C-alpha positions in Angstrom: -89.1 178.7 -49.5 -90.1 181.5 -52.0 -93.5 183.1 -52.4 -94.2 180.9 -55.7 -93.5 177.6 -54.1 -95.1 178.5 -51.4 -98.4 179.3 -53.5 -97.6 176.0 -55.5 -98.0 174.0 -51.5 -101.5 176.3 -51.1 -103.1 175.1 -54.0 -101.9 171.6 -53.7 -103.3 171.7 -50.1 -106.6 173.0 -51.3 -106.6 170.6 -54.3 -105.8 167.8 -52.1 -108.4 169.0 -49.2 -110.8 169.5 -52.6 -110.1 166.0 -53.7 -110.6 164.7 -50.0 -114.0 166.5 -49.6 -115.2 165.1 -53.4 -113.8 161.3 -52.5 -115.7 161.3 -48.9 -119.2 162.8 -50.7 -118.6 159.9 -53.1 -118.2 157.2 -50.6 -121.3 159.0 -49.1 -123.4 158.8 -52.0 -122.0 155.1 -52.8 -123.0 154.2 -49.0 -126.5 155.9 -49.6 -127.1 154.1 -53.3 -126.0 150.7 -51.7 -128.2 151.5 -48.4 -130.8 152.3 -51.0 -130.1 149.0 -52.9 -130.1 146.7 -50.6 -133.9 148.3 -49.1 -135.1 147.9 -52.2 -134.0 144.3 -52.4 -135.0 143.8 -48.7 -138.6 145.3 -49.7 -138.7 143.0 -53.0 -138.0 139.7 -51.1 -140.4 140.7 -48.4 -143.0 141.2 -51.6 -142.1 137.7 -53.5 -142.5 136.0 -50.0 -146.1 137.5 -49.4 -147.3 136.8 -52.5 -145.8 133.2 -52.3 -147.3 133.0 -48.7 -150.6 134.3 -50.0 -150.6 131.6 -52.9 -149.7 129.0 -50.3 -152.7 130.1 -48.1 -155.0 129.9 -51.0 -154.3 126.5 -52.6 -156.9 123.9 -52.6 -157.0 121.6 -49.1 -155.3 124.9 -47.0 -157.9 127.5 -46.9 -160.2 127.8 -43.7 -163.6 127.0 -45.6 -161.7 124.0 -47.2 -160.5 122.3 -43.6 -164.2 123.1 -42.0 -166.1 121.3 -44.7 -163.4 118.5 -43.9 -164.0 118.8 -40.8 -167.8 118.4 -41.0 -167.1 115.6 -43.2 -165.1 114.0 -40.5 -167.7 114.7 -37.5 -170.1 113.3 -39.3 -168.7 110.2 -40.5 -167.1 109.6 -36.6 -171.1 110.2 -35.6 -172.1 107.7 -38.0 -169.5 105.2 -37.1 -170.4 105.5 -33.1 -174.4 105.3 -34.6 -173.5 102.1 -36.3 -171.7 100.6 -33.6 -174.4 101.5 -31.1 -177.1 100.0 -33.3 -174.7 96.8 -33.6 -174.5 96.4 -29.8 -178.5 97.3 -29.1 -179.1 94.4 -31.7 -176.5 92.3 -29.9 -178.3 93.1 -26.6 -182.0 91.9 -27.8 -181.2 89.1 -29.4 -178.4 87.7 -27.6 -180.1 84.3 -26.6 -181.0 83.8 -30.2 -177.3 84.5 -31.2 -176.1 82.5 -28.9 -178.3 79.3 -30.2 -177.0 80.0 -33.5 -173.7 80.3 -32.6 -172.6 83.3 -34.5 -169.0 84.1 -34.0 -169.3 87.8 -35.4 -171.6 88.8 -32.9 -168.8 90.3 -31.0 -169.9 93.8 -29.7 -168.1 97.1 -31.2 -168.1 99.5 -28.2 -168.4 102.8 -30.0 -165.9 104.8 -27.4 -163.5 101.9 -28.6 -164.3 102.3 -32.0 -164.3 106.2 -32.1 -160.8 106.3 -30.4 -159.8 103.4 -33.1 -160.4 105.6 -35.8 -159.3 108.8 -34.3 -155.7 106.4 -33.5 -155.4 105.1 -36.9 -155.9 108.0 -38.7 -153.6 110.2 -36.4 -151.0 107.8 -36.6 -151.4 107.9 -40.8 -150.1 111.2 -41.0 -148.1 111.4 -37.7 -144.8 113.4 -37.9 -142.1 114.3 -35.7 -143.3 117.8 -35.5 -146.7 117.6 -36.1 -148.2 116.4 -32.3 -150.2 113.6 -33.6 -148.4 110.7 -32.3 -149.0 112.0 -28.9 -152.5 112.4 -30.0 -152.6 108.4 -30.8 -151.1 107.7 -27.7 -153.3 109.8 -25.8 -156.4 107.9 -27.0 -154.9 104.5 -26.7 -156.5 103.7 -23.5 -159.7 103.8 -25.1 -158.3 102.2 -28.2 -156.6 99.3 -27.3 -152.8 98.8 -29.1 -152.6 100.2 -32.7 -151.1 96.5 -33.6 -154.2 94.4 -32.1 -156.9 94.6 -34.8 -160.6 95.1 -33.6 -163.5 93.0 -34.9 -164.3 95.9 -37.3 -161.0 96.0 -38.8 -160.6 92.2 -39.0 -163.9 92.0 -40.9 -163.0 95.0 -42.9 -159.6 92.8 -43.9 
């Protein structure tokens, strides 16, 4: 090989080396751009999820104050139910001989524990799903309320 050919080969090697270096730098920049794009997409998705979660948690009936109001109303309703059951049982106890003499068939006692447990079991059973644990709650109070298929005197009166 003569000197001209050697110089041509050297220039070509330098050009190839420069081209490889430029390609490597371009690939590095493309990788960094892709990583930045992916990070920005992930950040945008996270922000969307945050906004959706905030909207969902602020929806009517989901906030803690909403649940607290419903809880207070449920406690008041259950307390009212218990008071009514106890008052009925007191009346039946005080007027037992008159009730018997009159033959009043609707003078069946309504035990407050059974009545409250029954209300709880029926409510839990109405909204029970495989994942929310309410079937277990309903089953847990059946020892107080009796089986769900058996109607109590209160339920029979309401129908």
